Steps between C-alpha positions, in 0.01 A plus 500: 500500500472867404162659575533825310585582143816687602616216724447253216703720266782532756507120535531462122779758485683334789487163322628653176787669682581180690538310173715775348724509809527121496617509136767760580628313806511175306694664216751648747556161663543329162755756379691472828517120466621528139767745612617275786524206259701711255740605779548136604582400142737797464676411827569149372641620167572875479496610136426844351182368334364365828592824677301691239203269557521551878506877451193489274309284751598742778376792294166328431451418868588853611260644246209281610567571868509875433172484308336300780613762753380783277155344471474434873514122475817487711600732783809706408708337774393155380610589147833633627553182702435281196740703284764482772459123517557477123812717509646315799466166322717618208774686690706203629474324164639796303785551747618140463460508120725802454 
């Protein structure tokens, strides 16, 4: 355990940051799963309404990933990789639907 006042404070700050980072990472994963589900549904039955829903889910996920990168929760390359994974999932579906 921390022996000095400053070490105790650093431990408290580290715990607070860990919980904040955990919340961001969890939110990113949740939004990615919702997006993947929306893409699967759209692939089965491509309609303009479902395409709009997929685009909105993609936008939400991109936004959350960008905010996590900006706050230092995710490394920039990790954020770019996640965004690339999202875009790659949609590309073959839109090409077959058109």
